Each structure stands twice: as structure tokens, then as C-alpha cells.
N, C-alpha and C positions, 0 to 999 in steps of 0.2 A: 514440457511447459508450453512450447509453441503450438503443439496440437491442441492443448487445452484452450489457449487464447483463440485459435482458429475456430474451435467449436463454439466458443462464446460469441464470436463475430457472426457465425452462421445462425446461431439462435437469435442474435440481435436483429439481423436482417430478415429472418423468417417470420417475424411478428406480423409484417405486412405481406399480403399475398404476392406471389411471384410476378415477374415482369410480364409474362404472357397474359395472365389473367387480368391484371390491372390495365394493361394496354388495351386489351379487348373491350373492357367496360368503358374505357375512355373514348375509344373510337366509336363505340356504339352510341354513347351519350352525345358526342359531338355530331354524329351523323343524323340522329333524330332531331336535334335542336337546331343545327346550323347547315350541314352539308345538304341534306335532302330538301329542306325548304328553299335554300338558295338555288339548287339545281333545277327545281321545278320552275323557277322564274325563266331560266334559259330554255327549258324544254317547251314550255307554253309559248314562248316567243318564237321558237324555231318552227312551230306548226303553221305560222302565218306566212312563211316564205320570206325571202330576203327583200323582194320588191315592196311588199306590203309593210314589212318591218321598217324599211328605210323611209317609206312614205309617212308612216306614223311619227317616227322620231324626228323627222325634219319639217313637220308642220310648223308654221310661223308661231302659233300659240305655244306649242311644246318647246320650241327653241327659246322663246322669251322666258318661259318658266325655268328652263335650265339656267339661263343667264341670271335670273333673279335669285334662284335658290343657291347656286354655287357662289355668286357674288356676295350675297348677304351673309352666307355661312362663313366665307373667308374673312370678311370684314369683322364680323362678330367674334370669330375665334382669335383674330389678331388683337382686337381690343382686350379680350379676356386674357390673352397671353401676357400683355404688358401689365395690366392692372392686377392680374393674378399673381405675377411675380412680386410686385410691390406689396401686395397684401400678405403673401407668404413670408416675405422678408420681415415685415412689421411684426407679424405674429411670432416669429421665431427669435428675432434679435432684440425685441423690446418687451419689457414687462410693464403693463399699465392696467388701470382699472377697467374691467369689462372685456379683457382679452379673451377669456374663455367663452363669454357670451357671443362675441363676434365669431370665434372659431366654430361654435355650434351653429350659428346662423348660416354659415357658408354652405352647409349641407341641406338647407331648406329646399332648394330647387329639386333635389332628389326625391323628397317626400311630397311636395306639393303637386297635386294633379295639374297637368299642363293646361287643361281647359280653364281651371280656376285662375291660373296665372295669366292666361290670355284675356279673360274678362276683366281682371284687376288692372292689367297694364292698359287695356283699351280705355277703361274708365278714367284711369289716372292721367293718361296722356291725350285724352280727347280735348277738343277746343274749349270745353267748359270744365275740364278736370283740374285737380289741384296743381299739377305741374303743367299740363297742356295749355292752360289759359295764360300763363306767363310766357311760355314759349311762343304762343300765338301772337303775342304783342311784338315779338322779335321777328315774326314772319316764318317761324319754324313749325311745320306740321309733322306730327309724329304718327298719331293714329291714322289708319287708312292710307299709309304711304310706305315707300321702301325703307325709310328710316325706322318706321314702326317694326318692320320685320327684323331689322338689325337689333333693335332693343329687345324684342322677344327672344331671339336666338342668343343674345348675350346673357340674358337671364338664365336660359336653360343650360348653356355650356359653361357657366362661370366656375362651378366647383372643381372641374377636372384639372385645370392648371394648378390651382392652389394645392390640391391634394397630391399631385405628383411632385411638385417642387418642394413642398414642406418637409418631407422626410430627408431629402438630400441636404437641405440647409441644416437640419437638426444634427446630421452625421458629419457635417463639414467641420473639420478641425480648425479652430481659430489660430493655431500656431503658424499655419502657412501665411495667413494675413499679417500676423505680427512679424514674421520673418521678412515678408515683402516690404513692410513699413520700415524695418531697421535697415534694409538695403537701399532705402531712399525712394521707394515707389510712392506715388501719390494715391489718393483714394480711388480715383478713376482707373489708374493703371492696375491697382490691386484687384479691382472688380473685373476688369477686362481680361487680365492675364491669369488671375488665380481663381476667382470665384465663378465667373461666367462659364469657363470650359467645364467645370464640374457640374453645373446646372443645365448645360445645353441638352444632354440626352433626356433629362426629365422634362425640360421645356418642350422638346419635340414630341415626347410621348403625350404630354398634356394637350399639346396643340392637335395631334392626330385624334385623340379621344374626343376632344371638344368638337372638332370639325365633323367627325363621323356622327356624333350625337345630333348636331344641329342640322345636318343634311336631311335627316328623316323626320324632323320635328313638324308636327301638324297641329296639335291641339291649341297651343298658345298662339301660333301664327295666324290661324284661320280667322280669329276674331279681330286681331289688331291690323291685319293687312288690308281688309276690305274686299279682297278677292276680285280685283278688277283685272280682266283679261289684258295681257300684254303690258300691264303696269305693276300689279302687286300679286299676281297669281303664281303660287309656288308649284313645284313639280308634284309633291305629295297630294295636293288638291286635284291636279290633273288626273292622277292615278285614281283617286276616290271618285271623281266624276265619271271616268270611264267604267269603273266597277259598277256604279249606280245605273249605268246604261247597258250593263251586261256585256261590255266590250272587254272581256278578260284578256284577250290576246293583246289589245292595244295598251291595257294597263300594265301587263307584264313587260311589254316592249319598252315603255318609258322607265319602268323599274330596272330593267336590265341595263339600260344606258347609265343610270345613276350608279348601279353596282359596279359597272366596269370602270367608270371614272373614279369612283371611291377607291377601288382596288389599286388603280394605277397611282393615285396620290399617296395612299398608305404605303405602297411598295417603295415609292421614291423616298418617303420620310424614313422608313425602316432601313433602306439602303444607306441613307445619309447617316443614320445612327450607327450602323455597322462600320462605316468608314471612319466616323469620328472616334469610336471605341478602339478600332485598330490603330489609328494614328496615335491615340493617347497611350496605348500599350507599348508601342514602339518607342515612344519617348521615355 
């Protein structure tokens, strides 16, 4: 009987090709799509020598673009994390008219071309736009400013936090909240002690995905930023400018710095996720 069961298990697992074959196809697929293109960035940068590389990436204009790009991406991602959590909570915990419509609209930035989004946001928030003309009365300028970059990046990265937190809230058992309430915990204590630790890994994942997405955004930002050097010029635009000037080594040097900083930040976030999961399992 045991041998029969074992034979059934073998047949069950043999439906899919073996580990060696599937792993080989996986590595091949990842290599052609990710590893080889990314490695070419560092290979092209290495051809220019360390002195030239350092000279390119430490130019005043390039350093200003790094500051603008990473600063705007971080602010936009932080805003999306806060409001994405609130929206995911509302969609999961409450039933109201139009909930499914709002749930579908969240994915619109995925489907909308970024250039269309950039033109629309620029028109909307310009000094004569529907929203911009009222903000202008308050002395707030959005289009062709750093604030406009944050708005565009917030639009692009908005769905990531919602879509990563939403499944966690759906699977979160309300019995734990009820137990905390019966033990005398307030709503704030229940959220901080019971709900938030369960959502933290998903929040960090959504934060990292949104941050990575906004760092490389070009289409929507290039319209609303105004592309003023030292003020609203982003790093992807610097790369495009160098490519148009046939300065491929300079473009890959700037791209390599962005990749390295992105890798470091993603590694730190993943390390924190691992630490949080380990601490949670110990408890």
C-alpha cells in the first residue's frame, strides 16, 4: 500500500518537468530579461575609467538631479503608503455604494500611458487649470515645480501599496481584534498591537515596489516638472539627454549610480522584512 501511495506521489509531482529543467529555463529567462541588461550598465560604465566615472556622477547638475529624483520619490511613496493603507482599509472593512468602481479605478495608473498622465496633470495643475487656478490663489504652484514632480510620482506609484495591503486585510481574522477588545484594549491599541504588525511586511513590500517604480519614471514627470536644470530636472532626463548627445558611457554611469542606490535601499527594506518575520515567528 505504501509503495502504491509513493508511486502516486511520484506521478503527481512528475506532471511538471524536473527541478533541473525548470530551474534552467528560469535562470535563462531571468538572465535575458534582467541580469544581462543590468550587467551591461556596469560594463559600459567600467569602460570609461574610475576618474571619468567619478567626474560624471559628481557633476553639480547630476548631483542636483539625484537629490530631486530620490527626494521626490521618497515623499511620493510615503504619501502613497499612508493614503494607500487608508484606502485599502476602507475597501476591505466597509461596504458602500460604488466600492467596486473605486476598487477598479485604483489600477488605472497601470493601464494609462505615462505621457498621457503627465499632460493631463500638467493641464490640471497649471496656473489656469481646474485645480491649479485655486491653488495659485493660495500661492501654491504645482506645475513646473518640485511639488509637481511629487504629484506625478504619487499618481504613478499609488496602486502598489493598496494592492499589497488589501489581501492581508482580507485574510486578517477579526477574532483577534474582538479578543483584544474584550481584554480592554482601545481601538488605537488594537490597531498598533494587533493589526499593524500583521500589515507591516505588506506595507514595506508596497513601499519598496512603489519607490522602485517612481525612481525610473520619466513620461509623466517630464511634462509637469518643466525640466529646469538644478531645480526640477530628474535623473532619467539626464540619462536621456546624454543618450541624445551620444554620450553612452555618461548615461550608463548615471544609471549605474541609481541602480546601486536602489539596490541598497531594497536590500535594507528586505533585511527589515526578514528581521520582522523572524521576530514574529519567535513570538
